[in-house]
N, C-alpha and C positions, 0 to 999 in steps of 0.2 A: 393339581395343586391341593395340598392338604390344609384344611381349616382346623385350627385348634380352638376349642372353647375353654375359656378360663372359668373355673368353678370357685365360688366363694367358699372358704373354709369355715365351717361352723366350730366355734370354740366352746368349751365348758370350763368352769372354774370350780375346783374342789379344794379342800383344806387337808394338808398332810401335816400332822403334828402342829396344828394351829397356823400353818403357813399357807397362804393362798398360792395355788399353782393353776395356771391356765394352759390347757392342752387342746388339740383337735379332737372332735368327737371320734370315738372308736379307739382311742388310746387306752391301753391297759393301765391299771393303777401302778403296776410295777414300772412301766415305762415312765409314768409321771414322776415316780420316786426318783428314777434315774436322771430326770431333768432338774432335780434339786441339787444342793451341794452335798447331800448325804445319801449314799446308796445303801445304807444299812437299814434293814427291816426289823431285825431282832438281835438278841444276844443268846448264845447257847448257855448251857448249864454252868459253864466255867466263866461266863461273862464275855467271851470273845464275840466280836461283831459278826453277824451273818447278813447276807443279802440275797436277792433273787439269783438263782443259778440256772435252772433249766428253761424257764420261760414257758413251760407247758403243763405245769401242775403235778409233776412227778416228785420233785425233791422236797417240797413243803418248806423251803427256806424263806419264802416270801409271805409267810403268815402275818396278818395284821388284824386289828379290829376295824371294821368298816361299817359305818352307820350303826354302831353299837353291837354288832355281831362279831364275836371273837373268832380267831383262827380262820379267817377268810383268806383264800389264796389270791394275792394281788395280781399275779400273772394271768389269771383267768377272769378277772373282774374288770369290765369296762368302766371308765370314768363317767360320772354323771354330774350334772349341775348340783352344787351345794352338798356334795358328798363329803363326809367326815372320815378321815383315815387316821388311825393312831397306831404307830408302830411300837414295838416293845424295846426299841433301841434308845 
């Protein structure tokens, strides 16, 4: 007989464009953005909306300002408690 242990999920709350988002520890900022009603991270030079595409830091479509640092890739950045994310969208 197999015994399963239930693990408590630890959550963190960050702010994306001023909106509080609560996600499990280990979630990328791009995934947290996907949990909101807007999956747009920036606009291109023509003003068209762009969003995370590759999820592995190659396409650079998920750039945002995180904790005051511009051009951070959201797909490679894990969420932290009280993190501030500002997208260009």
